[in-house]
C-alpha positions as CSV (number, residue, x, y, z in Angstrom):
1,M,152.9,38.3,99.2
2,K,153.5,39.8,96.0
3,T,156.8,42.0,95.8
4,E,154.8,45.4,95.3
5,M,152.7,44.5,98.4
6,I,155.9,43.7,100.4
7,Q,157.3,46.9,99.1
8,T,154.3,48.9,100.0
9,H,153.8,47.4,103.5
10,L,157.4,47.8,104.3
11,R,157.5,51.3,103.3
12,E,155.0,52.3,105.4
13,A,156.2,50.4,108.5
14,I,160.0,52.3,108.1
15,S,158.1,55.5,107.8
16,E,156.1,55.1,110.9
17,V,158.9,53.6,113.0
18,M,161.5,56.0,111.9
19,E,159.3,59.1,112.5
20,T,157.4,57.8,115.7
21,M,160.1,56.3,117.6
22,F,163.1,58.4,116.5
23,F,161.8,61.3,115.3
24,L,163.6,61.1,112.1
25,P,161.4,61.7,109.1
26,V,162.5,59.7,105.7
27,Q,162.3,60.1,102.2
28,F,162.6,57.1,99.8
29,L,164.6,57.4,96.7
30,D,162.6,57.2,93.3
31,G,164.7,55.5,90.8
32,R,167.1,52.7,90.7
33,R,170.6,52.6,92.1
34,S,172.8,49.9,93.1
35,I,172.9,49.6,97.1
36,Q,176.9,50.0,96.8
37,E,176.3,53.1,94.8
38,W,173.9,54.4,97.5
39,F,176.5,53.9,100.3
40,S,179.2,55.1,98.4
41,G,179.6,58.4,100.6
42,E,179.1,56.5,103.9
43,D,182.2,55.6,105.9
44,K,180.7,52.8,108.1
45,V,177.3,51.2,107.6
46,M,175.7,48.8,110.2
47,E,173.6,45.9,109.5
48,A,170.9,44.2,111.4
49,F,168.5,41.4,110.4
50,I,165.4,39.4,111.6
51,D,163.8,36.3,110.2
52,F,160.3,35.7,110.3
53,E,158.1,32.4,110.0
54,G,154.7,31.6,109.2
55,P,152.2,31.5,106.4
56,R,155.1,33.4,104.8
57,S,158.7,33.6,105.8
58,G,161.9,35.2,105.2
59,R,164.4,37.7,106.6
60,V,164.2,41.2,107.0
61,F,167.4,43.5,106.8
62,L,168.4,46.9,107.6
63,L,171.5,48.9,106.9
64,V,172.3,52.1,108.8
65,P,175.4,54.4,108.9
66,D,176.9,54.5,112.2
67,P,176.2,58.2,112.8
68,T,172.6,57.8,112.2
69,V,172.4,54.8,114.4
70,N,173.8,57.0,117.3
71,E,171.5,59.5,116.4
72,M,168.6,57.0,116.4
73,A,169.7,55.5,120.0
74,A,170.0,59.0,121.3
75,N,166.4,59.9,120.4
76,F,165.0,56.5,121.4
77,L,166.8,56.3,124.9
78,G,166.6,60.1,125.7
79,L,170.4,60.5,125.6
80,D,172.7,62.7,124.1
81,E,174.6,61.4,121.3
82,D,177.8,61.4,123.2
83,E,176.3,59.2,125.9
84,V,175.4,56.3,123.3
85,S,177.4,53.2,124.0
86,E,178.1,50.7,121.1
87,E,175.7,48.4,123.2
88,H,172.8,51.0,123.1
89,A,173.6,51.5,119.2
90,Q,173.4,47.6,118.6
91,D,170.2,47.3,120.7
92,T,168.6,50.1,119.1
93,L,169.4,48.8,115.6
94,K,168.0,45.3,116.6
95,E,164.9,46.8,118.3
96,T,164.3,49.0,115.2
97,I,164.4,46.0,112.6
98,N,161.9,44.0,115.3
99,M,159.7,47.0,115.1
100,M,159.7,47.5,111.2
101,T,159.1,43.9,110.8
102,G,156.4,43.4,113.2
103,R,154.5,46.3,111.6
104,M,155.1,45.4,108.3
105,L,153.6,41.6,108.9
106,S,150.9,43.2,110.9
107,I,149.9,45.7,108.0
108,A,150.1,42.9,105.5
109,D,147.8,40.6,107.4
110,R,146.3,41.3,111.0
111,K,145.2,37.8,111.1
112,A,148.5,35.7,110.1
113,R,150.3,34.2,112.8
114,C,154.0,35.1,111.9
115,A,156.6,34.4,114.4
116,L,159.8,36.9,114.7
117,R,163.0,35.3,115.6
118,I,165.5,37.0,117.7
119,P,166.6,40.3,115.9
120,R,170.4,39.9,115.2
121,F,173.3,42.4,114.8
122,A,175.4,41.8,111.9
123,G,178.2,44.2,112.2
124,E,179.7,46.4,109.8
125,W,178.1,45.8,106.2
126,N,180.5,44.9,103.7
127,S,179.9,46.5,100.5
128,A,182.7,44.5,98.8
129,D,180.7,41.2,99.2
130,P,179.1,40.9,95.9
131,E,176.3,38.9,97.2
132,K,174.9,41.8,99.4
133,G,174.0,43.6,96.2
134,K,172.3,40.8,94.5
135,S,169.7,39.4,97.0
136,S,166.4,38.7,95.5
137,G,163.2,40.3,96.9
138,V,162.3,43.8,97.9
139,L,165.0,46.5,98.5
140,L,164.0,50.2,99.6
141,L,166.6,52.9,99.8
142,F,165.7,56.1,101.8
143,E,167.6,58.9,103.7
144,T,167.1,60.9,106.5
145,G,168.3,64.3,105.4
146,K,171.6,63.4,106.6
147,H,172.7,60.0,105.8
148,H,171.4,57.3,103.2
149,L,169.7,53.9,104.8
150,A,168.2,50.6,103.2
151,A,166.0,48.1,104.2
152,G,165.0,44.9,102.2
153,V,162.9,41.7,102.8
154,V,164.3,38.3,101.2
155,E,161.5,36.1,101.0
156,P,161.5,32.3,99.5
157,G,159.8,32.6,96.3
158,I,159.8,36.5,95.3
């Protein structure tokens, strides 16, 4: 799958999932910015990822500031934000990456048989890790109005 197509499909999947499941409209960044610069104003950014296999294979990751993860969990579960536990937040982030990846792959090719692996919560994103900003593939930077988020796909051959 070409990089431009992956980017288009991921963008559509992010918009659908964030708006439908979490009631959070998103706006994508136009222009280039480093991932470290994008998150420079955020205190704590959480990471989740999921691997997929099939005619195409790779990993999709999602980076979300802690307050936004709590807002997403509250909206998704019908709770007040102060009722959201750490487990709720982690499970919501894993389910988000699962839904986004499934939707992205479905948009790309409804007939392809891709297997999604178990989504993983990776903990707090380490912006000082030089490898995080250098991943090849697709990177989308977007915001909910309050906070910055990022998602990307790392796929062999792109």
